[in-house]
C-alpha positions in Angstrom: 71.5 -30.4 80.3 68.2 -29.6 81.5 65.9 -27.3 79.5 62.3 -26.2 79.9 60.3 -28.4 77.6 56.3 -29.7 78.8 56.6 -30.3 82.4 59.5 -29.7 84.3 60.3 -33.9 85.0 60.8 -34.0 81.0 64.2 -33.8 80.0 64.8 -31.7 76.8 67.7 -31.8 74.8 70.5 -35.0 75.2 69.3 -37.4 76.8 69.5 -37.0 81.1 69.5 -40.0 83.4 69.4 -37.6 86.3 66.3 -38.4 88.3 63.9 -35.3 89.2 63.7 -35.9 93.4 60.5 -34.2 93.9 56.9 -34.7 95.0 54.6 -36.1 92.1 51.1 -35.5 91.5 50.4 -39.3 90.3 49.9 -42.5 91.1 52.9 -44.1 93.2 54.9 -47.2 92.1 54.4 -50.4 93.4 57.4 -51.5 95.1 57.6 -55.0 93.6 58.1 -54.4 90.3 56.8 -57.8 89.0 52.9 -56.0 89.8 54.2 -53.0 87.8 52.2 -53.6 84.1 54.0 -50.1 81.7 51.6 -49.3 78.7 54.0 -48.3 75.8 53.2 -46.5 72.6 54.7 -45.8 69.1 53.6 -43.8 66.7 57.0 -42.3 65.1 56.8 -43.2 61.8 53.9 -46.2 59.8 53.8 -48.5 62.4 51.1 -48.2 65.2 52.7 -50.2 68.4 50.9 -50.9 72.1 52.6 -53.2 74.5 52.1 -53.8 78.0 55.1 -54.8 80.3 55.5 -56.5 83.9 58.3 -55.0 85.4 60.3 -57.6 84.7 59.8 -57.3 81.2 57.6 -59.9 80.9 55.7 -59.0 77.6 51.7 -59.2 79.0 49.9 -58.2 75.8 51.3 -56.5 72.4 49.8 -55.2 69.5 51.0 -53.7 66.2 49.7 -52.1 63.1 51.4 -51.6 60.0 50.7 -49.2 56.9 52.6 -50.8 54.5 49.9 -51.1 51.9 48.6 -47.4 52.4 52.2 -46.0 51.4 53.5 -48.0 48.2 52.0 -46.7 45.9 53.5 -43.3 46.6 57.3 -45.1 47.2 57.6 -44.6 50.7 55.8 -43.2 53.8 53.9 -39.1 53.6 53.4 -37.9 56.4 49.8 -36.7 55.6 48.6 -40.2 55.0 50.9 -41.8 57.9 48.7 -39.5 60.6 45.3 -40.7 59.0 46.6 -44.1 59.1 47.9 -43.8 62.9 44.4 -42.4 63.8 42.3 -44.8 62.4 44.0 -47.2 64.2 45.7 -45.8 67.6 42.5 -46.8 69.7 42.4 -50.3 68.4 45.7 -50.9 68.6 46.1 -49.8 72.2 42.7 -51.4 73.7 43.9 -54.7 71.7 47.6 -54.7 73.7 45.4 -54.6 76.9 43.1 -57.3 75.4 45.7 -59.8 75.1 47.4 -58.4 78.5 44.0 -59.2 80.3 43.8 -55.7 81.9 41.7 -52.7 81.6 43.6 -49.9 81.4 42.7 -48.6 85.3 44.9 -51.3 86.0 48.7 -50.0 84.4 51.0 -48.4 86.9 52.3 -46.8 84.2 52.6 -45.2 80.6 55.4 -44.9 78.7 55.6 -43.0 74.4 57.9 -42.0 72.1 57.8 -38.5 71.6 61.0 -38.1 69.1 62.8 -38.1 66.6 59.9 -39.4 63.9 57.9 -37.6 61.7 55.6 -34.7 63.8 52.3 -35.2 62.4 52.6 -39.5 63.3 54.5 -38.4 66.9 51.5 -36.5 67.6 48.7 -38.6 67.8 50.9 -41.3 70.1 51.7 -38.6 72.7 47.8 -37.8 72.7 46.7 -40.9 73.8 49.3 -41.9 76.1 48.8 -38.0 77.9 44.8 -38.8 77.8 45.8 -42.2 79.6 48.1 -41.1 82.1 45.6 -37.8 83.0 42.6 -40.0 83.0 43.8 -42.7 85.9 47.2 -40.1 87.3 50.1 -42.5 85.9 53.3 -41.7 86.2 54.9 -40.2 82.4 58.1 -41.6 80.7 58.6 -40.0 77.6 60.8 -41.9 75.2 63.4 -41.3 72.6 63.2 -43.6 69.5 66.8 -44.0 68.9 67.0 -45.2 72.9 63.7 -47.6 72.7 65.6 -48.9 69.6 69.0 -49.6 71.7 67.4 -50.4 75.5 65.2 -53.2 74.0 68.5 -55.5 73.3 68.4 -55.8 77.3 64.9 -56.8 77.4 65.1 -60.3 79.1 63.8 -62.5 76.8 60.8 -65.3 77.3 61.2 -68.5 78.8 64.7 -66.7 80.2 67.7 -69.3 78.8 70.2 -70.8 81.0 73.0 -68.4 81.3 71.5 -65.7 79.9 72.7 -61.9 80.7 71.7 -58.7 79.7 73.8 -56.4 78.3 75.3 -54.0 80.8 77.0 -50.5 80.8 79.3 -49.3 79.5 78.2 -51.2 75.9 78.8 -49.7 72.5 75.2 -49.3 69.8 75.2 -49.8 66.4 71.7 -48.2 65.2 70.7 -48.8 61.5 67.1 -48.2 60.5 65.5 -46.4 57.4 65.6 -43.3 59.3 68.9 -43.4 61.4 72.1 -44.7 61.1 74.8 -44.3 64.5 77.6 -45.6 66.0 77.1 -44.9 69.9 79.1 -45.5 72.9 76.6 -45.8 75.2 77.6 -45.4 79.2 74.5 -45.7 81.2 70.3 -44.6 80.6 70.6 -41.5 78.7 74.2 -40.9 78.6 75.4 -41.4 74.7 78.3 -40.6 72.9 77.7 -40.3 69.3 81.3 -42.0 67.6 79.7 -41.6 63.7 76.4 -40.8 62.1 75.8 -40.5 58.4 76.2 -37.6 56.5 73.7 -38.2 53.6 71.3 -41.2 54.0 71.1 -44.1 56.4 71.8 -47.8 55.4 68.3 -48.7 55.7 67.1 -45.7 53.2 70.0 -46.5 51.1 68.2 -50.3 51.1 64.8 -49.4 50.4 65.3 -46.3 47.6 67.7 -49.3 45.9 64.9 -51.7 46.2 62.6 -49.0 43.9 65.1 -48.6 41.4 65.1 -52.8 41.0 61.6 -52.7 40.8 60.6 -53.5 43.7 56.8 -51.6 45.6 57.1 -53.0 49.0 57.4 -50.4 51.8 59.9 -51.3 52.9 61.7 -52.7 50.3 65.1 -53.6 52.0 63.7 -56.6 53.4 62.4 -57.9 49.8 66.1 -56.5 48.5 67.5 -59.1 50.7 65.5 -62.2 49.4 66.6 -60.7 45.9 70.2 -60.6 46.6 70.3 -64.1 47.8 69.9 -65.6 43.9 72.5 -63.1 42.8 76.2 -63.3 42.6 77.9 -60.0 44.4 81.1 -60.3 42.3 79.0 -59.6 39.4 79.0 -55.6 39.2 81.8 -53.7 40.7 80.4 -51.1 42.9 82.5 -47.9 44.5 83.1 -48.3 48.0 81.5 -45.1 50.1 83.9 -42.6 50.9 87.3 -43.7 49.1 87.5 -41.0 47.3 87.0 -38.5 49.9 89.8 -35.9 50.6 88.8 -34.8 54.0 91.2 -37.0 56.2 89.4 -36.6 59.3 86.1 -38.2 56.7 88.1 -40.8 55.7 89.6 -41.8 59.0 86.8 -41.1 61.1 83.2 -43.5 61.8 81.2 -41.5 59.8 78.9 -43.3 57.1 77.7 -42.6 53.2 75.6 -44.4 51.1 74.2 -41.6 49.0 77.2 -42.3 46.6 76.0 -46.1 46.2 72.4 -45.9 46.0 73.5 -43.6 42.6 76.0 -45.7 41.4 73.1 -48.4 41.4 71.0 -46.1 39.9 73.7 -45.1 37.0 74.3 -49.2 36.6 70.5 -50.2 36.3 69.9 -47.4 33.4 73.2 -48.7 31.9 72.7 -52.9 32.4 68.9 -52.5 32.5 67.0 -49.7 30.3 63.2 -50.4 29.9 63.7 -51.6 26.2 65.9 -54.5 27.2 64.1 -55.0 30.6 61.0 -56.2 28.8 62.8 -58.4 26.4 64.2 -60.1 28.9 62.9 -63.6 29.8 61.5 -63.3 33.1 64.0 -65.6 34.8 66.5 -63.7 33.2 65.7 -60.5 34.2 65.3 -61.5 38.2 68.9 -63.0 37.4 70.0 -59.9 36.5 68.1 -57.6 39.3 69.3 -60.1 41.9 73.5 -59.9 41.2 72.6 -55.8 41.6 70.7 -56.3 44.9 73.5 -59.0 45.8 76.8 -56.4 44.8 74.8 -53.5 46.6 74.6 -55.3 49.9 78.0 -56.5 49.9 79.7 -53.1 49.1 76.9 -51.7 51.8 78.1 -54.3 54.1 81.2 -53.6 54.2 81.1 -50.0 54.1 78.5 -50.7 57.5 81.3 -53.4 59.4 84.4 -51.1 58.2 83.1 -48.1 59.9 81.5 -49.9 63.1 85.0 -51.5 63.5 86.6 -48.3 63.7 84.0 -46.9 66.1 84.4 -49.8 68.1 88.1 -49.1 68.7 87.7 -45.4 69.4 84.9 -46.3 72.2 86.6 -49.0 73.7 89.8 -46.6 74.1 87.0 -44.6 75.9 85.8 -47.6 78.2 88.1 -50.1 78.0 85.5 -52.0 80.0 83.4 -52.1 76.8 82.2 -56.4 76.3 79.1 -55.6 74.2 78.1 -55.1 70.7 74.1 -54.5 70.4 72.8 -54.0 67.4 69.2 -52.6 67.1 66.9 -50.9 64.5 65.1 -52.5 61.6 68.4 -53.1 59.2 69.7 -55.8 62.5 67.0 -58.2 61.0 69.3 -58.5 57.7 71.5 -61.6 57.8 73.9 -60.1 56.2 74.5 -57.9 58.1 74.1 -59.5 61.5 77.1 -61.7 59.5 79.5 -58.7 59.5 79.4 -57.5 62.5 79.1 -60.4 64.6 82.4 -60.6 62.7 83.2 -56.8 64.2 82.5 -58.2 67.3 84.9 -61.2 67.7 87.6 -59.1 66.1 87.4 -56.7 69.3 86.9 -60.0 71.5 82.8 -58.2 72.1 79.5 -60.4 72.7 77.2 -59.1 69.9 73.2 -58.8 71.3 70.5 -58.3 68.3 66.8 -58.3 69.6 64.5 -60.8 67.8 63.4 -60.0 64.3 60.4 -58.9 65.0 61.5 -56.4 68.1 63.8 -54.9 65.3 61.2 -53.0 63.5 59.2 -50.3 65.5 57.2 -51.4 68.3 55.4 -50.5 71.3 57.8 -53.7 73.6 60.3 -51.1 72.6 58.7 -48.5 74.1 57.8 -50.2 77.1 60.9 -51.4 78.1 62.8 -48.6 78.1 60.0 -46.8 79.8 61.0 -49.7 82.4 64.6 -49.0 82.3 63.5 -44.7 83.3 61.0 -45.3 85.8 63.6 -47.8 87.7 65.7 -44.7 88.1 62.8 -42.5 88.8 63.1 -40.5 85.5 59.5 -39.9 85.1 57.1 -37.6 85.4 53.3 -36.4 86.6 50.9 -36.7 84.2 48.5 -33.5 83.3 45.4 -33.0 84.1 42.4 -34.1 82.2 41.7 -30.9 80.6 45.3 -29.6 80.6 46.2 -33.2 78.5 46.0 -31.5 75.1 48.1 -28.4 75.8 51.1 -31.2 77.2 51.3 -32.7 73.5 54.8 -31.2 72.3 56.7 -33.8 70.5 60.7 -33.9 69.3 60.7 -34.3 65.5 64.3 -33.9 66.2 66.3 -35.3 69.1 69.8 -35.2 69.7 71.1 -38.8 71.4 73.7 -37.3 72.6 77.0 -35.1 72.6 78.9 -36.4 69.4 82.9 -37.6 70.1 85.9 -34.8 69.6 86.8 -36.9 66.8 84.0 -37.1 65.1 82.7 -32.9 63.7 81.3 -33.7 60.2 82.0 -31.4 57.8 79.6 -31.3 55.3 80.1 -30.9 51.2 79.1 -28.0 50.3 75.3 -27.8 49.3 74.6 -30.7 51.4 71.5 -30.7 53.8 72.1 -31.4 57.1 70.2 -34.8 58.1 67.4 -34.3 60.9 69.3 -37.1 63.3 72.8 -34.5 63.5 70.4 -31.5 64.0 70.6 -29.8 67.7 67.2 -30.2 69.6 64.6 -28.0 68.3 61.7 -26.8 70.8 59.0 -26.4 67.9 55.6 -28.1 68.3 55.5 -29.5 64.6 52.7 -32.0 64.8 51.1 -29.3 63.1 53.5 -28.9 60.2 53.2 -31.1 57.6 57.1 -30.2 56.6 58.1 -32.5 59.9 61.0 -35.0 57.9 61.3 -38.3 59.3 64.9 -37.9 61.8 
């Protein structure tokens, strides 16, 4: 499915894996991929990332500027503040990645940049920077899907390369778990994705972060801090409802979609009942910590059980479609959670699959994953020529909402009355929303 969006080579709508076979007015890629130097730029939310990778995946240089301190007082990411943070950090972050790689921008052979999904105000900053670099040096350009980048980084060869290392090959099953996304996907190749299930409300990462705030954790993101708190608690002290256990919708009950909103609300109700402000202030610090840890442990236990139950069903569906599937890859910020990894390892074992997660530092948003996703597409000829220097600003087109692929016919979501549909499930919109502050994190 191809649509006109930006330059003709940019595939709008669901991702495409069909190369555009036409002459390109840009620098040719070296025949030897070891001579490639690909710059990746990431700015979809609150981290500004840049990295330079060699064509075989060797990381030559990388840099990451976090905005955690900017947003903590607000309890979450504020789009306009995030955009300001990106604008302040983007030049220095790219220059630092190049410096660590020992290269100048003129020595690059290609550029990859996240164009969506994400916060429109933030995406614009990274895309503008990438376009100007590509235009200045006539470098081929790849516009990257944020979720595909998280997915593809699981195929990045580690350095040093361990003996017997094998990159996950297609077809593979991907579980995307982060603050903005929660999807089970069958991937048959680059740009060839079938959505088996996704959340009907909150993602697991969003549920972790919001539950962390309920428990008084002010850091952003709060999920990793909640995980540490849960280690000190007993998950059996409190009984929390299992998500979707009471739904009357048989398709939803027997499907692969997720729901974490009810669990999040149950935790809030539990805290208000068990730890009201008056009672909490009267407890000794050690007792208060233990009480919060028990709630955190109970929440994490139920959330991970729900995630794994649905992931197991999605794996079964995927293997019905592609019996040769051998890999389950887990990507996104929540993939760094040890309990999540442990639970999903059991799912992989149940279905005789090998499981692969990126290193924890590559689970969060970063430039490495964008550069590698770009390399995967460069190898297939899926790139476009850069705009002219004078026209670069006219090509700053982003996709805050960008579908990863079609849904499996067994997974056609029906949302409760009045419930807002999450951006990650919406069909792509052809809107330049970088100038709007209404963009939501996809």
